[in-house]
C-alpha positions, 0 to 999 in steps of 0.5 A: 472218360468212362465212355471213351474207355468202353469204346477203346475196349470194344475196338480192341475186341473187334481187332482180335486175330482173324484166326479166332473168326476162322475157327468160329467160321469153320466150326459153324460151317461144319454144323451147317453141313447137316442142314445143307442136307435138306436145305442146300440153297439156304445154307449157300446163302448164309455161307455167302453172307458169312464169307462177306462178313469175315472176308471184308473184316479181315481181308482173309477171303481165301482162308474164309472161303476154304474154311466154309467150303471144307466145313459145309462139304464135310458136314454134309457128307457125314450127315448124309452118311449118318441118315443113310445108315440109320434108314438102312437100320430102320428098314432092316428092323421093319423087315424083321420085326414088322408091325408093333408087337410084344417082344422080349429081349436083353437090353443094355441101358445106353442113355441116362434114364429120365422121368417123363410123364411118371415113367422112365425113358431110356435108350437101350441096345436090344439083343436076343429078341423074341417076338410072340414066340419067334426068335428074331436075329436082330440087334438095334437101338430102341427107346423104352418107357417104363422100368425102375427109377434106379436104372443106370447106364450099362445095366443089363436087363431082361425086358418085355415090351411092345416094340414098333417103329418110332412115330415120325410125321412128315409134313411140310411145316415140320420138314424131313423127319429123318435127320432128327430121328437119325440123330436120336439113333433109335429104330424101335420104341415102345412101352415096357411091360416088365423089366428085370435087372440081370446085372448092375453096372459099376462104372462112373456113368452108372454111379452118376445115374444112381446119384441122379436117381437118389436126388430124384427120389429126395426131391419127390420126398421133400418138395410139394407135388406141384413144385417137384417137377420144376426142381427136377428140371432145374437139377436133373434136366428132366422136362416133366412139367405139367401142361399148364406150367409148360405153357406158362414158361414157354409163353413168358420166355422163361423156359431156360430157367427150368432147363440145364442150359449152357448158361446154367452149366457155366454159372454153376461151374464158374462159381464152383471153380471160383470157390475152389480158387479162393479155398486153394489160395488159403493153402500155404503149401501151394503158395510156398511151392509157387503153384498158380491156384488159378491154373490148378483150379482149372485143371480140377474144373475140367473133369468136374465140368463133365461130371456135372454135365452128365449129372444134369442130363447131358442135353445138347445145350449142356454138352456144348457148354461143357465143350466150350468151358473145357476149351476155356479151362484148358487154355487157363490150365496151360497158361494161355489166354482165354478166347471166348470166340475160339472156345465157342467155335471149338465147342461147336466143332467138337459137337459136330465131330461127335454128332454130325446131325447135331444141327437137328437138336433144338436145345443145341441150336438155342444154346449156340444162338444164345451164346453167339448173341452174348458174344456179339451183342451183349457188351455193345448193347449194354454200353448203348443202353447205359448211356441212355438210361438214368443212373439208378437203373444202369445195372438193370440195363446191363442185365436187360442187354444180356437178355436181349443179346441172348434172345435175338438169334434165338427168336427166329428159331423159336418162331419156327416152332411156336406161333407166339413171341413173348414181348414181355420176356425181357421184363419177365427175365429181369424179375425171375432170373435173380430169383431163379438163378440166384436163389432157387438154383443154388438151393436146389443144388444144395438140397441134393447134398443134404440127404444125410441131414433130414432137417436141413434137407427139408428146410432147404426144400421149403425155401427153394419151393418158395423161390420156385413158386415166385418164378412160376408166378412170374411165368404165369403173369407174363404168359398172358396172350396180351403179352405175346405177338402172333407170328407166322412160321418163317420159311427156310428162306426167311430164316436164311435171310434173317441169319445173314441180317443177324450176322451182319449186325455184328459187322461194320456199320455200313455193311450193317445198314445196307444188309439190314435194309436189303434183308428186311425187304427180302423177308417181306417179299418172301412173306408175300410169296408164302401167303400166296402159296398158302392160299392159291387162287384158281386151284383146288388143292387137298393135302392129306396130312401125315398124322399117323394112324388117323385122318386129317386133310386141308382143302384149299378152295379156288377162291382162297378159302379153306376147309379142314376135314378131320384132325387126326389123333394118336390114341395112347400116344403123348403126341398131340397131332393138333399141336404138332401137325395141324396147327403148324400146317395152318400157320405155315399157310398163313391161315387164320380163318377156315370156312368149314371144319368137317368131322367125319365121325366121332372117333378119337383118331379123327377128332383128337387133334381138332381142339388144339389144332384150331386154337388160333383159327377162326372157324365159320361152320362145323359139320358133324354127323351128330351121332357122337352127341346123341350117344353122349360120347365124352372126352375130347369130342364133348370138349371140342363141341363145347369149345366151338359153341363157346366161340359161336361156331354153328354146328351143322348136322346132315339134315341141314347139309345133305345135297350139293353146295357151291363153296369157294368156287368149288362144288361140295356135295354131302352124300351120306349119312342122309338124311341123318345117321342111322342108329343101326350102324356104327360110327364108321358106317355113319361117316360123313361122305363128301365129294368136292368137284372143280371143273371136270375133276373131283375128290371123294372123302369117305371118312372111315366108311366100311362096306355097309356104308359103301353098299348104301352109297351104291344103292342111293348115290352110285351115279355121284360116286365117280371121282378122280381122287379117293381118300380110302375108307378106314385106313384101307382096312379089309372091311372097306374098299369093296370091289363094287364100290371102288369100281363105281368111284374109278379113282386115278389116285387113292390116298391111304391115311395110315400110321407106321405104328398101327397094330391092325395091319392097315392097309390090308393086302386085299384092299390094296389089290382091289385099288390096283385092279381098278387102276388107281395109283396108291399113296400111303402117308406112312410111306410117302408122308403128306400127300397133296393133290392139286387140280385146275379143273382139268389136269391133276397133279399128285405129289408126296414129300417122300416119293 
C-alpha cells in the first residue's frame, strides 16, 4: 500500500500544469543566453533537447519553442551588450591609467567587504583619481585589497593603492575570460597602501556589514586559529580556508558544508519561519482575529530572507536561493499554492534579469544544478533506494538519495574545473552533514548572538569548534587519492550532450533510455576526438600559454609526444598559474605524460607554475641550467627539484644536453649555455636556448636571453639561429632583441609572453620596432591570449584566441 501511494504521488507531481515547466524553460533559456555568447552551437543542442523533453511531455511545442527562442535571444543580446560595455570601460581605463602605478582616489565601498588571505577585499567606485602627481579624469569600479575590518557599503574613503588592469588569463582550457570579468564589473584592481575613512554610511546595508565585522571579530577572538576560518566560511560566506583544508573539503565533496549555499539559506530560513509560526500560534490575539499565522510568518520571512542573504555574503548561490525562497514565501503569504518548480524558474529569471552574465558565476551554476537535481531526482531516487535496502537503513537511504540527486547535475560542472571526482562523497556527506548542518551551523549562528554574554559565547565557540573539527576530520579522511577518480576536462560539446542526458533522465522512460544510449555514445566519440586533437600526429605544434608576466609553452611533437618549456609564475599574486593554467591545459589535451620538461632559467616567473602544474603528469626528463642549484636558489625552485627527484625524474644539465637530438620526430638542438652556464652572467643570460625543427620549419625559444647571451650566440652559433618562429627573449624588454640577433634569426612570427599587469613596460617600443623592421608579425599574450603555432614541416599556421 505504501509503495502504491508513493507511485501515485509521483504521478501527480509529473502531471502538474505545463505552465510551471514553461516558466522553468524560459528562465533557464534566459540564463543560457549568456553562455550562447561564447558557445552558440552547444546551447542550440541543449535547447533542442529541452524542447523535445517539454514538448513531448505536454504537447505544447509552440509555447515551448517560443519560450526557448525568446529566452536565449534576449539573454544573448543582453550578455553581449554587457561584455561590450565592460570592454569599452576597460579600454578607457587602460588608455587613461596605463601601466600599474600608485594612485590616490576617493573610493565609495560598493560591495560587502570580505576577508581573503588576512586582508579585506572590496569593490569600490573610484573618483578624483591622481596617479603619481597626474590628475586622471576617470571614474570606474576597482577591486581593492586591504583596509580596516569595519569597512561597510556606502562608506567614503581616501585610498592610496597600486592600480592595474585585472589579471585575466586567456587559454583554451579556461575559455574566454571576458564574460566572467564583465560579470564582476571591475576594470582595475590592486592592493591598498593606505585607507582613510572620510564618511561613514548609515544605511541598512552598512549596518549589515558592521554586524558582519563584529561577528568576524568575535569568531577570531573565541575560536581557535585553525578553526576560525571554517566558522567564518559557515556564517559569513568567506572562503579563506588554509590551502590544506581547502583541498580536503574539495577532494571529499564537502565544500558545500563550509559555504553559505542555497541549501544553507533554505535550511536556516525554513527553521526560522517554522519557529516563528509556532511562536505566533501561541498568541491568542492573533487566533481571535482569525489571522493565518502561516501567511503572517511568510510575510515576515520575506524581508528576513534578504537580510540574512546579505549578512551571509550575498554570493551567487545565496541570492538565487533567496529569490526562490521569496517566490515560495510570497505565494504562501498570498494564500496561493507553492510550486517548487515555478519558484525555481522565477529565481533564475530574477538572477538573469539583474545580472545577464550570471551563467559565469560558478556558485550560481552549482546552486542551480543542485536544486534542479533535487527537484527532478530526489523523490523517485529515494523511493527506488528504499525499496531495495533493509528497513533499518531506509532513513539513511533517503539522505543518500538527496545527496546523489543534488550531485548528479553538478558533477559535469565540477569536472570542468577539477581533475578528480570524489567517489566517497556520498558517504562523506552522510557522516558530515548531520554534524555540520545539525550541530556546527546552529551553534555558529547562535554564537553570533552571544557577544553580550562572554561565558556562553566562549562555551558555544568551544562546542562548535569540536563539531567543525569532526567535519574537517571526515573531509581529510575522504579526500585521499584512492577515493577520487581522475577525469579529463569535459569539452563544451560533451557538457552539452551530458546536459541533454541529465534532462532526459527526468522525462519519459522510453525517451530516457534512448537518449541515454545515444548521449553516452556521443560523449565517447567526442572523447576520441578530444584525445586526437590533444596529441596530433605528423605536426609540430607549440602553444605559448597566457600566464601573465612569465613564460610557459607546451610543444606537441610529430609522433604524439609532448614537452613543456617553463611553467610561468605570477610573482606577488595569489594566482597559481600551475593550477590555473598549466595543469588544466595538459588535462584538456588528455596529457598524462611529458617526454621532457625544460626550465630555461631559475626565475620564479618561469618555474613558479611547474610544481603544481606537473602534479598529475609523468615526466620523462627535466632539463635545467644548473645555475639555480649551484647558487642555492631556494623557495619554489628547490622544492621543484626535490619533488622531481623524489619521483625519480632524471635532471639533466647543459653538459649532457648541448647539441642536436632527435626527439619525437623533430630535431631539438640546445644552443646555450654550452658547455655549461657562466658564473659571470646572470640567470637571464644563462637561459637554455632551444631550437626545434621539423621538416623545413623551426622554432627558437630563448628564455629570458638578453643582449649578452644574444651576442654570444651570434659568435658561436650564428649559422644555427635561423628560425621561422621566435619566442622573444625577456618578454620583449629593451635589453633583449638586439637588431643583429633578430636579423640572424629572421623570424616570420615573433611571440612575446607578457602580462597586462607588468610594471616594467614590457614589451619595449624599441624591441617591437626591431621585430617589425625584420618583417616579423608580433603576437602578444597580454593582447592575443594563448598563441599557437602549427607546422607540417612545410607550411606554418599561427593563431591566437583573441585575434
